[in-house]
C-alpha positions in Angstrom: -126.9 -74.3 23.5 -130.6 -73.8 23.9 -132.4 -71.9 21.2 -134.1 -68.6 21.8 -137.7 -68.1 20.8 -136.7 -65.1 18.6 -134.0 -67.1 17.0 -136.3 -70.0 16.3 -138.9 -67.7 14.8 -136.2 -66.2 12.5 -135.0 -69.6 11.5 -138.4 -70.9 10.6 -139.6 -67.8 8.8 -136.3 -67.8 6.9 -136.6 -71.4 5.9 -140.3 -70.8 5.1 -139.4 -68.5 2.2 -137.4 -70.9 -0.1 -137.2 -69.6 -3.7 -137.5 -73.3 -4.7 -141.1 -73.3 -3.4 -142.2 -70.0 -5.0 -140.0 -69.8 -8.1 -139.6 -73.4 -9.2 -137.6 -74.8 -10.8 -135.2 -71.9 -10.7 -132.2 -71.9 -8.4 -132.2 -69.1 -5.7 -130.7 -65.7 -6.6 -127.6 -65.6 -4.4 -127.5 -61.8 -4.9 -131.0 -61.2 -3.9 -131.4 -59.2 -0.7 -133.1 -60.9 2.2 -136.1 -59.3 3.9 -135.2 -57.0 6.8 -135.3 -58.6 10.2 -138.4 -57.4 12.2 -137.3 -55.4 15.2 -140.0 -56.7 17.5 -141.1 -60.1 18.7 -144.6 -59.4 17.4 -143.0 -58.6 14.0 -141.2 -61.9 14.0 -144.4 -63.7 14.6 -146.1 -61.9 11.8 -143.1 -62.7 9.5 -143.4 -66.3 10.5 -147.1 -66.5 9.7 -146.6 -64.8 6.4 -143.7 -67.0 5.4 -145.6 -70.1 6.5 -148.7 -69.1 4.5 -146.6 -68.5 1.4 -144.9 -71.9 1.7 -148.2 -73.8 2.3 -149.8 -72.0 -0.7 -146.9 -72.8 -3.0 -146.9 -76.5 -2.0 -150.6 -76.8 -2.3 -150.4 -75.5 -5.8 -147.9 -78.1 -7.0 -147.7 -81.8 -7.4 -145.2 -83.7 -5.2 -143.3 -85.1 -8.2 -143.1 -81.7 -9.9 -139.6 -80.5 -10.5 -138.2 -77.8 -8.2 -134.8 -76.6 -7.2 -133.5 -77.9 -3.9 -130.1 -78.2 -2.3 -130.5 -82.0 -2.5 -130.2 -84.5 -5.3 -133.9 -84.9 -5.0 -135.2 -82.0 -7.1 -138.9 -82.3 -6.4 -141.7 -80.3 -4.6 -142.2 -83.4 -2.5 -138.7 -83.1 -1.1 -139.4 -79.5 -0.1 -142.7 -80.4 1.7 -141.1 -83.3 3.6 -138.0 -81.3 4.5 -140.0 -78.3 5.7 -142.3 -80.6 7.8 -139.2 -81.9 9.7 -137.5 -78.5 9.8 -140.6 -77.1 11.5 -140.9 -80.1 13.8 -137.4 -79.9 15.2 -137.5 -76.1 15.6 -140.8 -76.6 17.4 -138.9 -78.8 19.8 -136.3 -76.1 20.1 -138.9 -73.5 21.1 -140.7 -75.8 23.5 -137.5 -76.8 25.2 -136.7 -73.1 25.6 -140.1 -72.5 27.1 -139.8 -75.6 29.3 -143.0 -77.1 28.0 -142.4 -80.0 25.5 -145.5 -81.5 23.9 -145.7 -85.0 22.3 -144.6 -85.6 18.7 -146.7 -87.5 16.3 -145.2 -91.0 16.1 -145.7 -91.4 12.4 -144.1 -88.0 11.6 -141.3 -88.7 14.0 -140.7 -92.1 12.5 -140.4 -90.5 9.0 -138.1 -88.0 10.7 -135.8 -90.9 11.8 -135.6 -92.1 8.2 -135.1 -88.6 6.8 -132.4 -87.5 9.2 -130.4 -90.7 8.6 -130.9 -90.7 4.8 -130.7 -87.0 4.0 -128.9 -85.2 6.8 -126.3 -87.9 7.8 -126.3 -90.2 4.8 -126.1 -87.6 2.1 -122.5 -86.9 1.1 -120.8 -84.5 -1.4 -120.0 -85.7 -4.8 -116.2 -85.2 -4.3 -116.0 -88.2 -2.0 -116.9 -91.9 -2.0 -118.7 -94.1 0.5 -116.9 -97.4 1.2 -119.4 -99.7 2.8 -118.6 -102.4 5.3 -120.5 -105.6 5.6 -122.1 -104.5 8.9 -125.6 -103.2 9.4 -127.5 -101.4 12.1 -131.3 -101.5 12.4 -133.2 -98.6 14.0 -136.6 -99.7 15.3 -139.3 -97.2 16.2 -141.2 -99.2 18.8 -144.4 -97.2 18.7 -144.7 -96.7 14.9 -144.1 -100.2 13.5 -141.2 -98.8 11.4 -137.6 -99.7 11.0 -134.6 -98.2 9.2 -131.6 -100.1 8.1 -128.2 -98.5 7.7 -124.9 -99.8 6.4 -121.9 -98.5 8.2 -118.7 -97.6 6.3 -116.3 -94.8 5.6 -116.5 -91.6 3.6 -113.2 -90.9 1.8 -112.4 -87.8 -0.3 -110.7 -84.5 -0.5 -112.7 -81.3 -0.4 -111.7 -79.3 -3.5 -112.5 -76.0 -1.8 -110.5 -76.4 1.4 -108.1 -79.1 0.3 -109.0 -81.0 3.5 -108.9 -84.8 3.2 -111.6 -86.8 4.9 -111.6 -90.4 6.0 -114.5 -90.6 8.4 -117.0 -93.0 9.9 -120.1 -92.8 7.8 -123.4 -94.6 6.9 -126.0 -95.1 4.2 -129.6 -96.0 4.5 -130.3 -99.3 2.8 -133.1 -101.7 2.3 -133.4 -104.8 4.4 -130.1 -106.7 3.6 -131.5 -110.1 4.4 -129.1 -110.7 7.2 -129.2 -110.3 11.0 -128.4 -106.8 12.2 -125.1 -106.4 13.9 -126.6 -103.9 16.2 -130.2 -102.7 16.9 -131.1 -99.3 18.3 -134.7 -99.1 19.5 -137.0 -96.7 21.1 -140.1 -94.5 20.6 -140.0 -92.6 17.4 -140.0 -89.2 19.0 -137.1 -90.2 21.3 -135.0 -91.5 18.4 -135.8 -88.5 16.2 -134.8 -85.9 18.8 -131.8 -87.9 19.8 -130.5 -88.1 16.3 -131.0 -84.3 16.0 -129.2 -83.9 19.3 -132.2 -82.4 20.9 -132.9 -85.2 23.3 -131.1 -87.8 25.5 -131.0 -91.6 25.2 -133.0 -92.4 28.3 -135.8 -94.2 26.3 -133.4 -95.8 23.8 -132.0 -99.3 24.0 -129.0 -100.8 22.2 -128.5 -104.5 21.5 -125.8 -106.4 19.7 -122.2 -105.6 18.8 -121.1 -102.5 20.7 -118.2 -101.7 18.3 -120.7 -101.6 15.4 -123.0 -99.3 17.4 -120.0 -97.1 18.3 -119.2 -96.7 14.6 -122.9 -95.8 13.9 -122.8 -93.4 16.9 -119.7 -91.7 15.5 -121.3 -91.3 12.1 -124.3 -89.5 13.6 -122.5 -87.5 16.3 -122.2 -84.3 14.3 -124.0 -81.0 14.9 -126.9 -80.3 12.5 -129.3 -77.4 12.9 
């Protein structure tokens, strides 16, 4: 479903006001009221500008390795800066696709986005389960950024203590170069790979080589909606 410009402005302005950036290292107050949604499009743009300025000022006044609350195991200001850069990048794509005018993505930022989405968004799993790795590896090559990401495929097994639902799912983990030939290679421009992994783009510029069954396992592990 395509994003609306108003929806994207709300998402970015909301994600641009993280308590972890302004009140580090405290966790967010779950009972705190959120700012009232602006009634007009101009109001949304002003809210976005204000939230962005607050975030930039907070990050500029802290060191990347400084402790800060985040929803990740990585409790640093650096994680927030990186996560917000990619959050803004993908929602920029949403807005440009809505407007029908998509501009190029910086290859270096998009290449780091490939690593981040695989490591954090797909590779991060809840503590109530375990990853059981297989001896099979996929290498993702960003052909215009001289960057590669290795992932090990496997299965995530565990029972959600909240819902009681048992999981036994295709999964992956980012790993260092394992010193063996990749079972499958996925290659393409960094922007094409980043938007494809975020389900914002197609695979027209992406090529796959090697064992198709290993690629299918990889594809299953990343074929989930993320926003």
